[in-house]
N, CA, C and O atoms as a GROMACS GRO file, in nm:
protein
  580
    1MET      N    1   0.089  -0.126  -0.019
    1MET     CA    2   0.004  -0.026  -0.003
    1MET      C    3   0.105   0.110   0.046
    1MET      O    4   0.178   0.129   0.143
    2ALA      N    5   0.063   0.200  -0.085
    2ALA     CA    6   0.132   0.310  -0.093
    2ALA      C    7   0.122   0.427   0.038
    2ALA      O    8   0.020   0.409   0.105
    3THR      N    9   0.200   0.529   0.082
    3THR     CA   10   0.203   0.546   0.208
    3THR      C   11   0.225   0.738   0.160
    3THR      O   12   0.218   0.840   0.229
    4GLY      N   13   0.249   0.721   0.034
    4GLY     CA   14   0.287   0.909  -0.033
    4GLY      C   15   0.439   0.935   0.062
    4GLY      O   16   0.460   1.056   0.078
    5LEU      N   17   0.526   0.860   0.115
    5LEU     CA   18   0.634   0.909   0.190
    5LEU      C   19   0.736   0.908   0.040
    5LEU      O   20   0.727   0.845  -0.065
    6LEU      N   21   0.816   0.992   0.084
    6LEU     CA   22   0.936   1.025  -0.034
    6LEU      C   23   1.094   0.934  -0.014
    6LEU      O   24   1.191   0.928  -0.091
    7THR      N   25   1.071   0.874   0.117
    7THR     CA   26   1.220   0.798   0.094
    7THR      C   27   1.214   0.703  -0.022
    7THR      O   28   1.118   0.666  -0.090
    8SER      N   29   1.377   0.666  -0.027
    8SER     CA   30   1.429   0.551  -0.122
    8SER      C   31   1.428   0.477   0.007
    8SER      O   32   1.310   0.442   0.014
    9ALA      N   33   1.472   0.444   0.085
    9ALA     CA   34   1.498   0.384   0.208
    9ALA      C   35   1.410   0.227   0.150
    9ALA      O   36   1.470   0.125   0.116
   10ASP      N   37   1.272   0.242   0.150
   10ASP     CA   38   1.195   0.119   0.105
   10ASP      C   39   1.238   0.049  -0.061
   10ASP      O   40   1.199  -0.058  -0.107
   11ALA      N   41   1.321   0.138  -0.118
   11ALA     CA   42   1.287   0.122  -0.249
   11ALA      C   43   1.378   0.002  -0.301
   11ALA      O   44   1.496  -0.005  -0.270
   12VAL      N   45   1.324  -0.076  -0.371
   12VAL     CA   46   1.382  -0.286  -0.416
   12VAL      C   47   1.385  -0.250  -0.571
   12VAL      O   48   1.294  -0.245  -0.654
   13PHE      N   49   1.553  -0.222  -0.585
   13PHE     CA   50   1.596  -0.254  -0.748
   13PHE      C   51   1.645  -0.393  -0.761
   13PHE      O   52   1.736  -0.438  -0.691
   14THR      N   53   1.582  -0.460  -0.853
   14THR     CA   54   1.608  -0.614  -0.914
   14THR      C   55   1.704  -0.578  -1.036
   14THR      O   56   1.700  -0.471  -1.097
   15LEU      N   57   1.790  -0.680  -1.062
   15LEU     CA   58   1.853  -0.657  -1.210
   15LEU      C   59   1.821  -0.804  -1.239
   15LEU      O   60   1.760  -0.848  -1.142
   16THR      N   61   1.836  -0.892  -1.330
   16THR     CA   62   1.811  -1.003  -1.417
   16THR      C   63   1.953  -0.969  -1.536
   16THR      O   64   1.998  -0.858  -1.562
   17VAL      N   65   1.991  -1.083  -1.582
   17VAL     CA   66   2.136  -1.061  -1.643
   17VAL      C   67   2.134  -1.165  -1.735
   17VAL      O   68   2.202  -1.258  -1.692
   18GLN      N   69   2.069  -1.196  -1.878
   18GLN     CA   70   2.052  -1.293  -1.935
   18GLN      C   71   2.182  -1.369  -2.005
   18GLN      O   72   2.270  -1.312  -2.070
   19THR      N   73   2.173  -1.540  -1.970
   19THR     CA   74   2.309  -1.594  -1.998
   19THR      C   75   2.405  -1.605  -1.917
   19THR      O   76   2.490  -1.693  -1.910
   20LEU      N   77   2.388  -1.504  -1.849
   20LEU     CA   78   2.527  -1.533  -1.702
   20LEU      C   79   2.421  -1.565  -1.562
   20LEU      O   80   2.464  -1.641  -1.475
   21PHE      N   81   2.318  -1.520  -1.552
   21PHE     CA   82   2.273  -1.558  -1.396
   21PHE      C   83   2.085  -1.647  -1.398
   21PHE      O   84   1.992  -1.619  -1.473
   22ASN      N   85   2.088  -1.713  -1.329
   22ASN     CA   86   1.988  -1.740  -1.324
   22ASN      C   87   1.874  -1.711  -1.304
   22ASN      O   88   1.782  -1.731  -1.383
   23ALA      N   89   1.864  -1.646  -1.165
   23ALA     CA   90   1.764  -1.594  -1.096
   23ALA      C   91   1.787  -1.405  -1.118
   23ALA      O   92   1.878  -1.350  -1.180
   24PRO      N   93   1.669  -1.337  -1.041
   24PRO     CA   94   1.676  -1.192  -1.050
   24PRO      C   95   1.782  -1.165  -0.903
   24PRO      O   96   1.801  -1.264  -0.831
   25ILE      N   97   1.844  -1.043  -0.866
   25ILE     CA   98   1.951  -0.986  -0.805
   25ILE      C   99   1.938  -0.888  -0.744
   25ILE      O  100   1.984  -0.786  -0.797
   26THR      N  101   1.870  -0.874  -0.603
   26THR     CA  102   1.840  -0.751  -0.557
   26THR      C  103   1.953  -0.625  -0.525
   26THR      O  104   2.017  -0.645  -0.422
   27LEU      N  105   1.985  -0.510  -0.591
   27LEU     CA  106   2.082  -0.460  -0.577
   27LEU      C  107   2.078  -0.397  -0.411
   27LEU      O  108   1.976  -0.367  -0.349
   28GLU      N  109   2.179  -0.391  -0.375
   28GLU     CA  110   2.212  -0.313  -0.216
   28GLU      C  111   2.319  -0.246  -0.201
   28GLU      O  112   2.401  -0.234  -0.292
   29ASN      N  113   2.333  -0.201  -0.102
   29ASN     CA  114   2.447  -0.117  -0.020
   29ASN      C  115   2.474  -0.003  -0.107
   29ASN      O  116   2.581   0.010  -0.168
   30TRP      N  117   2.374   0.082  -0.113
   30TRP     CA  118   2.390   0.209  -0.224
   30TRP      C  119   2.462   0.288  -0.138
   30TRP      O  120   2.490   0.273  -0.020
   31ALA      N  121   2.495   0.405  -0.243
   31ALA     CA  122   2.623   0.485  -0.182
   31ALA      C  123   2.493   0.568  -0.104
   31ALA      O  124   2.372   0.557  -0.125
   32ALA      N  125   2.560   0.652  -0.009
   32ALA     CA  126   2.506   0.716   0.118
   32ALA      C  127   2.450   0.834   0.046
   32ALA      O  128   2.331   0.821   0.078
   33ALA      N  129   2.454   0.938  -0.028
   33ALA     CA  130   2.420   1.030  -0.057
   33ALA      C  131   2.307   1.031  -0.199
   33ALA      O  132   2.234   1.119  -0.245
   34LYS      N  133   2.340   0.867  -0.245
   34LYS     CA  134   2.256   0.854  -0.443
   34LYS      C  135   2.244   0.758  -0.425
   34LYS      O  136   2.329   0.696  -0.361
   35GLY      N  137   2.143   0.704  -0.467
   35GLY     CA  138   2.179   0.569  -0.503
   35GLY      C  139   2.143   0.553  -0.671
   35GLY      O  140   2.200   0.455  -0.719
   36TRP      N  141   2.068   0.624  -0.760
   36TRP     CA  142   2.044   0.643  -0.865
   36TRP      C  143   2.011   0.747  -0.945
   36TRP      O  144   1.916   0.814  -0.905
   37GLU      N  145   2.062   0.780  -1.045
   37GLU     CA  146   1.983   0.854  -1.126
   37GLU      C  147   1.955   0.823  -1.296
   37GLU      O  148   2.000   0.725  -1.356
   38SER      N  149   1.879   0.920  -1.349
   38SER     CA  150   1.870   0.831  -1.452
   38SER      C  151   1.844   0.999  -1.592
   38SER      O  152   1.775   1.092  -1.549
   39GLN      N  153   1.883   1.008  -1.687
   39GLN     CA  154   1.898   1.144  -1.749
   39GLN      C  155   1.707   1.135  -1.853
   39GLN      O  156   1.627   1.044  -1.875
   40SER      N  157   1.710   1.249  -1.879
   40SER     CA  158   1.553   1.274  -1.916
   40SER      C  159   1.525   1.184  -2.056
   40SER      O  160   1.607   1.176  -2.148
   41LEU      N  161   1.392   1.116  -2.055
   41LEU     CA  162   1.386   1.039  -2.193
   41LEU      C  163   1.342   1.147  -2.249
   41LEU      O  164   1.267   1.232  -2.201
   42LYS      N  165   1.396   1.141  -2.366
   42LYS     CA  166   1.374   1.237  -2.481
   42LYS      C  167   1.221   1.166  -2.587
   42LYS      O  168   1.198   1.053  -2.630
   43LEU      N  169   1.171   1.250  -2.592
   43LEU     CA  170   1.016   1.160  -2.680
   43LEU      C  171   0.984   1.211  -2.832
   43LEU      O  172   0.918   1.141  -2.909
   44ALA      N  173   1.044   1.355  -2.874
   44ALA     CA  174   0.988   1.409  -2.946
   44ALA      C  175   1.141   1.542  -3.031
   44ALA      O  176   1.213   1.628  -2.980
   45ASP      N  177   1.128   1.503  -3.140
   45ASP     CA  178   1.227   1.623  -3.163
   45ASP      C  179   1.106   1.721  -3.278
   45ASP      O  180   1.002   1.689  -3.337
   46THR      N  181   1.184   1.844  -3.266
   46THR     CA  182   1.080   1.932  -3.387
   46THR      C  183   1.178   1.995  -3.497
   46THR      O  184   1.290   1.945  -3.504
   47ARG      N  185   1.146   2.103  -3.586
   47ARG     CA  186   1.194   2.159  -3.675
   47ARG      C  187   1.096   2.274  -3.720
   47ARG      O  188   0.991   2.260  -3.781
   48MET      N  189   1.156   2.396  -3.674
   48MET     CA  190   1.060   2.510  -3.725
   48MET      C  191   1.079   2.519  -3.916
   48MET      O  192   1.191   2.548  -3.959
   49SER      N  193   0.994   2.500  -3.989
   49SER     CA  194   0.979   2.555  -4.100
   49SER      C  195   1.034   2.718  -4.144
   49SER      O  196   1.040   2.810  -4.063
   50MET      N  197   1.069   2.729  -4.284
   50MET     CA  198   1.143   2.882  -4.332
   50MET      C  199   1.002   2.939  -4.293
   50MET      O  200   0.995   3.058  -4.262
   51ASP      N  201   0.896   2.867  -4.293
   51ASP     CA  202   0.785   3.016  -4.322
   51ASP      C  203   0.688   2.960  -4.150
   51ASP      O  204   0.568   2.965  -4.126
   52GLY      N  205   0.790   2.916  -4.072
   52GLY     CA  206   0.765   2.953  -3.946
   52GLY      C  207   0.630   2.824  -3.888
   52GLY      O  208   0.539   2.840  -3.807
   53LYS      N  209   0.668   2.706  -3.968
   53LYS     CA  210   0.549   2.612  -3.894
   53LYS      C  211   0.675   2.492  -3.822
   53LYS      O  212   0.790   2.459  -3.851
   54LEU      N  213   0.586   2.458  -3.727
   54LEU     CA  214   0.614   2.408  -3.594
   54LEU      C  215   0.635   2.239  -3.663
   54LEU      O  216   0.527   2.180  -3.657
   55ASN      N  217   0.735   2.162  -3.718
   55ASN     CA  218   0.710   2.028  -3.759
   55ASN      C  219   0.787   1.961  -3.638
   55ASN      O  220   0.898   1.999  -3.602
   56LYS      N  221   0.703   1.837  -3.568
   56LYS     CA  222   0.720   1.750  -3.493
   56LYS      C  223   0.740   1.559  -3.515
   56LYS      O  224   0.678   1.495  -3.600
   57GLY      N  225   0.804   1.520  -3.453
   57GLY     CA  226   0.753   1.372  -3.460
   57GLY      C  227   0.824   1.316  -3.346
   57GLY      O  228   0.917   1.377  -3.292
   58PHE      N  229   0.774   1.175  -3.299
   58PHE     CA  230   0.818   1.097  -3.219
   58PHE      C  231   0.951   1.053  -3.260
   58PHE      O  232   0.983   0.992  -3.362
   59VAL      N  233   1.040   1.104  -3.139
   59VAL     CA  234   1.188   1.018  -3.183
   59VAL      C  235   1.214   0.884  -3.045
   59VAL      O  236   1.212   0.895  -2.922
   60PRO      N  237   1.227   0.806  -3.102
   60PRO     CA  238   1.268   0.634  -3.023
   60PRO      C  239   1.423   0.709  -2.980
   60PRO      O  240   1.508   0.760  -3.052
   61SER      N  241   1.419   0.689  -2.815
   61SER     CA  242   1.540   0.690  -2.775
   61SER      C  243   1.564   0.623  -2.624
   61SER      O  244   1.465   0.619  -2.551
   62ALA      N  245   1.694   0.569  -2.571
   62ALA     CA  246   1.733   0.496  -2.478
   62ALA      C  247   1.721   0.605  -2.392
   62ALA      O  248   1.703   0.723  -2.422
   63LEU      N  249   1.737   0.537  -2.247
   63LEU     CA  250   1.749   0.560  -2.097
   63LEU      C  251   1.886   0.534  -2.030
   63LEU      O  252   1.912   0.426  -1.976
   64ASP      N  253   1.958   0.621  -2.034
   64ASP     CA  254   2.074   0.604  -1.977
   64ASP      C  255   2.064   0.633  -1.767
   64ASP      O  256   1.996   0.713  -1.703
   65MET      N  257   2.126   0.567  -1.736
   65MET     CA  258   2.099   0.542  -1.567
   65MET      C  259   2.245   0.497  -1.537
   65MET      O  260   2.321   0.411  -1.582
   66THR      N  261   2.252   0.594  -1.442
   66THR     CA  262   2.371   0.590  -1.353
   66THR      C  263   2.380   0.523  -1.172
   66THR      O  264   2.353   0.603  -1.083
   67LEU      N  265   2.401   0.440  -1.150
   67LEU     CA  266   2.375   0.376  -1.031
   67LEU      C  267   2.505   0.385  -0.935
   67LEU      O  268   2.616   0.351  -0.976
   68HIS      N  269   2.482   0.434  -0.806
   68HIS     CA  270   2.593   0.500  -0.720
   68HIS      C  271   2.638   0.376  -0.626
   68HIS      O  272   2.530   0.315  -0.630
   69PHE      N  273   2.732   0.287  -0.534
   69PHE     CA  274   2.719   0.176  -0.484
   69PHE      C  275   2.830   0.238  -0.426
   69PHE      O  276   2.915   0.304  -0.486
   70SER      N  277   2.821   0.200  -0.244
   70SER     CA  278   2.886   0.173  -0.153
   70SER      C  279   3.026   0.068  -0.190
   70SER      O  280   3.002  -0.046  -0.229
   71PRO      N  281   3.185   0.119  -0.173
   71PRO     CA  282   3.291   0.064  -0.218
   71PRO      C  283   3.259  -0.119  -0.206
   71PRO      O  284   3.276  -0.220  -0.274
   72ASN      N  285   3.205  -0.080  -0.083
   72ASN     CA  286   3.240  -0.254   0.025
   72ASN      C  287   3.092  -0.294  -0.071
   72ASN      O  288   3.045  -0.385  -0.004
   73SER      N  289   3.027  -0.280  -0.152
   73SER     CA  290   2.867  -0.380  -0.190
   73SER      C  291   2.937  -0.470  -0.247
   73SER      O  292   3.042  -0.472  -0.311
   74ASN      N  293   2.824  -0.581  -0.196
   74ASN     CA  294   2.832  -0.679  -0.248
   74ASN      C  295   2.769  -0.694  -0.365
   74ASN      O  296   2.776  -0.802  -0.424
   75THR      N  297   2.696  -0.586  -0.417
   75THR     CA  298   2.619  -0.590  -0.541
   75THR      C  299   2.739  -0.569  -0.638
   75THR      O  300   2.746  -0.626  -0.747
   76TYR      N  301   2.859  -0.457  -0.575
   76TYR     CA  302   2.909  -0.449  -0.711
   76TYR      C  303   2.967  -0.494  -0.752
   76TYR      O  304   3.000  -0.472  -0.869
   77LYS      N  305   3.040  -0.636  -0.636
   77LYS     CA  306   3.113  -0.754  -0.726
   77LYS      C  307   3.036  -0.815  -0.847
   77LYS      O  308   3.095  -0.903  -0.911
   78LEU      N  309   2.885  -0.770  -0.894
   78LEU     CA  310   2.832  -0.861  -0.944
   78LEU      C  311   2.843  -0.787  -1.097
   78LEU      O  312   2.780  -0.844  -1.186
   79PHE      N  313   2.927  -0.649  -1.138
   79PHE     CA  314   2.911  -0.570  -1.211
   79PHE      C  315   3.050  -0.605  -1.221
   79PHE      O  316   3.060  -0.629  -1.341
   80ASP      N  317   3.186  -0.626  -1.160
   80ASP     CA  318   3.256  -0.704  -1.162
   80ASP      C  319   3.257  -0.810  -1.263
   80ASP      O  320   3.316  -0.817  -1.371
   81THR      N  321   3.188  -0.880  -1.208
   81THR     CA  322   3.134  -0.993  -1.249
   81THR      C  323   3.116  -0.990  -1.433
   81THR      O  324   3.192  -1.048  -1.511
   82ILE      N  325   3.028  -0.931  -1.460
   82ILE     CA  326   2.980  -0.876  -1.575
   82ILE      C  327   3.108  -0.833  -1.640
   82ILE      O  328   3.180  -0.924  -1.680
   83ALA      N  329   3.150  -0.711  -1.658
   83ALA     CA  330   3.252  -0.656  -1.672
   83ALA      C  331   3.374  -0.794  -1.753
   83ALA      O  332   3.409  -0.813  -1.869
   84THR      N  333   3.411  -0.878  -1.597
   84THR     CA  334   3.492  -0.941  -1.667
   84THR      C  335   3.463  -1.036  -1.781
   84THR      O  336   3.528  -1.037  -1.886
   85ALA      N  337   3.354  -1.124  -1.752
   85ALA     CA  338   3.282  -1.183  -1.849
   85ALA      C  339   3.270  -1.132  -1.997
   85ALA      O  340   3.308  -1.207  -2.087
   86ALA      N  341   3.230  -1.038  -2.022
   86ALA     CA  342   3.200  -0.932  -2.166
   86ALA      C  343   3.336  -0.934  -2.209
   86ALA      O  344   3.366  -0.973  -2.322
   87ARG      N  345   3.424  -0.893  -2.122
   87ARG     CA  346   3.577  -0.852  -2.211
   87ARG      C  347   3.652  -0.991  -2.172
   87ARG      O  348   3.765  -0.963  -2.131
   88GLN      N  349   3.632  -1.108  -2.171
   88GLN     CA  350   3.685  -1.216  -2.141
   88GLN      C  351   3.601  -1.271  -2.300
   88GLN      O  352   3.673  -1.303  -2.395
   89GLY      N  353   3.480  -1.275  -2.311
   89GLY     CA  354   3.399  -1.298  -2.392
   89GLY      C  355   3.384  -1.213  -2.510
   89GLY      O  356   3.331  -1.266  -2.608
   90GLN      N  357   3.420  -1.092  -2.518
   90GLN     CA  358   3.435  -1.016  -2.612
   90GLN      C  359   3.269  -0.975  -2.661
   90GLN      O  360   3.251  -0.949  -2.780
   91THR      N  361   3.158  -0.972  -2.571
   91THR     CA  362   3.053  -0.966  -2.565
   91THR      C  363   2.939  -0.869  -2.538
   91THR      O  364   2.940  -0.793  -2.635
   92VAL      N  365   2.881  -0.848  -2.490
   92VAL     CA  366   2.756  -0.784  -2.382
   92VAL      C  367   2.619  -0.874  -2.376
   92VAL      O  368   2.546  -0.928  -2.460
   93TYR      N  369   2.620  -0.864  -2.257
   93TYR     CA  370   2.511  -0.909  -2.148
   93TYR      C  371   2.402  -0.825  -2.153
   93TYR      O  372   2.419  -0.703  -2.146
   94VAL      N  373   2.231  -0.903  -2.170
   94VAL     CA  374   2.129  -0.810  -2.191
   94VAL      C  375   2.127  -0.826  -2.036
   94VAL      O  376   2.166  -0.919  -1.965
   95LEU      N  377   2.063  -0.693  -2.004
   95LEU     CA  378   2.010  -0.650  -1.880
   95LEU      C  379   1.862  -0.638  -1.864
   95LEU      O  380   1.800  -0.602  -1.965
   96ASN      N  381   1.797  -0.660  -1.759
   96ASN     CA  382   1.659  -0.645  -1.732
   96ASN      C  383   1.610  -0.615  -1.564
   96ASN      O  384   1.606  -0.696  -1.472
   97GLY      N  385   1.573  -0.456  -1.562
   97GLY     CA  386   1.569  -0.454  -1.467
   97GLY      C  387   1.395  -0.409  -1.393
   97GLY      O  388   1.297  -0.396  -1.467
   98GLU      N  389   1.387  -0.390  -1.249
   98GLU     CA  390   1.263  -0.390  -1.223
   98GLU      C  391   1.233  -0.294  -1.096
   98GLU      O  392   1.192  -0.368  -1.007
   99ILE      N  393   1.236  -0.162  -1.051
   99ILE     CA  394   1.251  -0.127  -0.952
   99ILE      C  395   1.109  -0.067  -0.873
   99ILE      O  396   1.034   0.002  -0.943
  100THR      N  397   1.082  -0.086  -0.770
  100THR     CA  398   0.976  -0.103  -0.724
  100THR      C  399   0.982   0.013  -0.577
  100THR      O  400   1.050  -0.019  -0.479
  101LEU      N  401   0.923   0.113  -0.580
  101LEU     CA  402   0.911   0.253  -0.459
  101LEU      C  403   0.818   0.233  -0.393
  101LEU      O  404   0.716   0.284  -0.440
  102LYS      N  405   0.799   0.165  -0.276
  102LYS     CA  406   0.656   0.146  -0.208
  102LYS      C  407   0.618   0.250  -0.153
  102LYS      O  408   0.495   0.256  -0.151
  103GLY      N  409   0.673   0.343  -0.103
  103GLY     CA  410   0.608   0.426  -0.042
  103GLY      C  411   0.536   0.496  -0.160
  103GLY      O  412   0.434   0.550  -0.117
  104LEU      N  413   0.552   0.513  -0.295
  104LEU     CA  414   0.492   0.577  -0.392
  104LEU      C  415   0.357   0.468  -0.454
  104LEU      O  416   0.253   0.504  -0.511
  105GLY      N  417   0.399   0.344  -0.422
  105GLY     CA  418   0.339   0.294  -0.500
  105GLY      C  419   0.325   0.240  -0.651
  105GLY      O  420   0.235   0.177  -0.708
  106ARG      N  421   0.468   0.296  -0.699
  106ARG     CA  422   0.502   0.265  -0.828
  106ARG      C  423   0.601   0.156  -0.837
  106ARG      O  424   0.686   0.119  -0.756
  107LYS      N  425   0.573   0.117  -0.946
  107LYS     CA  426   0.708  -0.006  -1.036
  107LYS      C  427   0.730   0.044  -1.127
  107LYS      O  428   0.645   0.118  -1.177
  108TYR      N  429   0.882   0.022  -1.202
  108TYR     CA  430   0.945   0.055  -1.363
  108TYR      C  431   1.006  -0.072  -1.373
  108TYR      O  432   1.060  -0.125  -1.276
  109THR      N  433   0.998  -0.134  -1.507
  109THR     CA  434   0.999  -0.197  -1.572
  109THR      C  435   1.133  -0.145  -1.629
  109THR      O  436   1.126  -0.033  -1.679
  110LEU      N  437   1.257  -0.207  -1.633
  110LEU     CA  438   1.367  -0.153  -1.752
  110LEU      C  439   1.391  -0.281  -1.842
  110LEU      O  440   1.418  -0.396  -1.807
  111ILE      N  441   1.375  -0.232  -1.956
  111ILE     CA  442   1.431  -0.375  -2.082
  111ILE      C  443   1.502  -0.365  -2.138
  111ILE      O  444   1.536  -0.247  -2.133
  112ASN      N  445   1.569  -0.424  -2.209
  112ASN     CA  446   1.690  -0.470  -2.264
  112ASN      C  447   1.831  -0.371  -2.225
  112ASN      O  448   1.883  -0.310  -2.318
  113GLY      N  449   1.869  -0.363  -2.132
  113GLY     CA  450   1.961  -0.294  -2.136
  113GLY      C  451   2.108  -0.327  -2.122
  113GLY      O  452   2.137  -0.447  -2.116
  114VAL      N  453   2.201  -0.240  -2.116
  114VAL     CA  454   2.402  -0.277  -2.131
  114VAL      C  455   2.431  -0.228  -2.030
  114VAL      O  456   2.368  -0.128  -1.994
  115LEU      N  457   2.519  -0.273  -1.961
  115LEU     CA  458   2.584  -0.231  -1.890
  115LEU      C  459   2.712  -0.169  -1.973
  115LEU      O  460   2.790  -0.249  -2.026
  116MET      N  461   2.740  -0.002  -1.985
  116MET     CA  462   2.827   0.052  -2.077
  116MET      C  463   2.949   0.137  -2.020
  116MET      O  464   3.028   0.200  -2.092
  117GLU      N  465   2.954   0.130  -1.870
  117GLU     CA  466   3.090   0.157  -1.818
  117GLU      C  467   3.087   0.156  -1.664
  117GLU      O  468   2.982   0.152  -1.599
  118TYR      N  469   3.196   0.159  -1.617
  118TYR     CA  470   3.176   0.127  -1.443
  118TYR      C  471   3.292   0.150  -1.396
  118TYR      O  472   3.389   0.096  -1.450
  119ASN      N  473   3.308   0.235  -1.286
  119ASN     CA  474   3.432   0.218  -1.191
  119ASN      C  475   3.502   0.089  -1.191
  119ASN      O  476   3.470   0.040  -1.082
  120ALA      N  477   3.579   0.007  -1.250
  120ALA     CA  478   3.682  -0.043  -1.239
  120ALA      C  479   3.737  -0.125  -1.060
  120ALA      O  480   3.732  -0.233  -1.001
  121VAL      N  481   3.780  -0.006  -1.043
  121VAL     CA  482   3.852   0.016  -0.918
  121VAL      C  483   3.857   0.168  -0.819
  121VAL      O  484   3.909   0.271  -0.861
  122PRO      N  485   3.800   0.157  -0.701
  122PRO     CA  486   3.751   0.266  -0.630
  122PRO      C  487   3.838   0.364  -0.632
  122PRO      O  488   3.951   0.330  -0.597
  123ASN      N  489   3.820   0.510  -0.669
  123ASN     CA  490   3.903   0.582  -0.607
  123ASN      C  491   3.924   0.612  -0.472
  123ASN      O  492   3.828   0.636  -0.398
  124ALA      N  493   4.101   0.612  -0.414
  124ALA     CA  494   4.108   0.646  -0.291
  124ALA      C  495   4.125   0.754  -0.273
  124ALA      O  496   4.202   0.825  -0.336
  125SER      N  497   4.020   0.803  -0.140
  125SER     CA  498   4.044   0.954  -0.102
  125SER      C  499   4.059   0.903   0.044
  125SER      O  500   4.099   0.791   0.078
  126GLU      N  501   4.014   1.020   0.138
  126GLU     CA  502   4.035   0.984   0.313
  126GLU      C  503   4.005   0.854   0.306
  126GLU      O  504   4.095   0.771   0.324
  127MET      N  505   3.869   0.813   0.275
  127MET     CA  506   3.797   0.637   0.234
  127MET      C  507   3.770   0.640   0.111
  127MET      O  508   3.744   0.737   0.040
  128LEU      N  509   3.780   0.489   0.075
  128LEU     CA  510   3.698   0.493  -0.061
  128LEU      C  511   3.629   0.552  -0.123
  128LEU      O  512   3.527   0.568  -0.055
  129ASP      N  513   3.615   0.620  -0.264
  129ASP     CA  514   3.495   0.660  -0.251
  129ASP      C  515   3.362   0.577  -0.346
  129ASP      O  516   3.386   0.492  -0.432
  130ASP      N  517   3.263   0.610  -0.320
  130ASP     CA  518   3.170   0.571  -0.397
  130ASP      C  519   3.212   0.526  -0.561
  130ASP      O  520   3.287   0.585  -0.640
  131VAL      N  521   3.152   0.428  -0.574
  131VAL     CA  522   3.182   0.344  -0.716
  131VAL      C  523   3.026   0.377  -0.810
  131VAL      O  524   2.913   0.403  -0.769
  132THR      N  525   3.068   0.366  -0.917
  132THR     CA  526   2.923   0.379  -1.011
  132THR      C  527   2.911   0.323  -1.098
  132THR      O  528   3.012   0.274  -1.150
  133VAL      N  529   2.770   0.301  -1.163
  133VAL     CA  530   2.760   0.160  -1.278
  133VAL      C  531   2.678   0.262  -1.407
  133VAL      O  532   2.588   0.344  -1.390
  134HIS      N  533   2.739   0.226  -1.522
  134HIS     CA  534   2.652   0.330  -1.631
  134HIS      C  535   2.563   0.202  -1.731
  134HIS      O  536   2.627   0.119  -1.796
  135ILE      N  537   2.414   0.204  -1.728
  135ILE     CA  538   2.384   0.110  -1.796
  135ILE      C  539   2.264   0.219  -1.885
  135ILE      O  540   2.209   0.326  -1.856
  136ARG      N  541   2.260   0.142  -1.985
  136ARG     CA  542   2.172   0.202  -2.126
  136ARG      C  543   2.066   0.095  -2.161
  136ARG      O  544   2.088  -0.017  -2.206
  137TRP      N  545   1.932   0.160  -2.129
  137TRP     CA  546   1.822   0.068  -2.141
  137TRP      C  547   1.728   0.112  -2.279
  137TRP      O  548   1.716   0.226  -2.322
  138GLU      N  549   1.681   0.016  -2.322
  138GLU     CA  550   1.660   0.033  -2.411
  138GLU      C  551   1.473   0.116  -2.413
  138GLU      O  552   1.425   0.190  -2.499
  139SER      N  553   1.422   0.073  -2.308
  139SER     CA  554   1.323   0.143  -2.260
  139SER      C  555   1.256   0.134  -2.096
  139SER      O  556   1.318   0.081  -2.004
  140ILE      N  557   1.182   0.166  -2.088
  140ILE     CA  558   1.146   0.202  -1.926
  140ILE      C  559   0.978   0.187  -1.943
  140ILE      O  560   0.929   0.256  -2.032
  141LEU      N  561   0.894   0.110  -1.870
  141LEU     CA  562   0.769   0.096  -1.865
  141LEU      C  563   0.688   0.137  -1.725
  141LEU      O  564   0.660   0.029  -1.672
  142PRO      N  565   0.643   0.232  -1.650
  142PRO     CA  566   0.603   0.283  -1.518
  142PRO      C  567   0.504   0.213  -1.537
  142PRO      O  568   0.458   0.161  -1.639
  143ALA      N  569   0.455   0.214  -1.370
  143ALA     CA  570   0.298   0.077  -1.369
  143ALA      C  571   0.305   0.122  -1.170
  143ALA      O  572   0.382   0.164  -1.083
  144GLY      N  573   0.140   0.066  -1.194
  144GLY     CA  574   0.144   0.144  -1.056
  144GLY      C  575   0.171  -0.022  -0.967
  144GLY      O  576   0.178  -0.125  -1.035
  145VAL      N  577   0.184  -0.026  -0.812
  145VAL     CA  578   0.202  -0.147  -0.766
  145VAL      C  579   0.130  -0.252  -0.722
  145VAL      O  580   0.186  -0.355  -0.686
   0.00000   0.00000   0.00000
């Protein structure tokens, strides 16, 4: 049941990796300041004609998402595994995901993604810095829980 709370603490993000893992994996131990962020999804493009008419049309576009994890996250080891397998096999693995935001009663299905890049080694400051993962999704479908 949606409570209307804006907390990220009860959000659940699961990921499947086709041909590499047999079951969905729940991502955890997110970075303290930011768990994930996504770019705006472009839906249309326009051109203005010489006589001042606005021409418009739908434009398919991918959704870029950046995930942030604590460097000691077991989830982050998952991305080490995906990247190592991709590099050794000179291939990419298809990712699918689901985000459940319990407080808002919302669910998002992420379709046909690919690991684009990630921090292979955490940066070292006074403490090890958070690590990031960049995934590009073909599509996102919102729905109620």
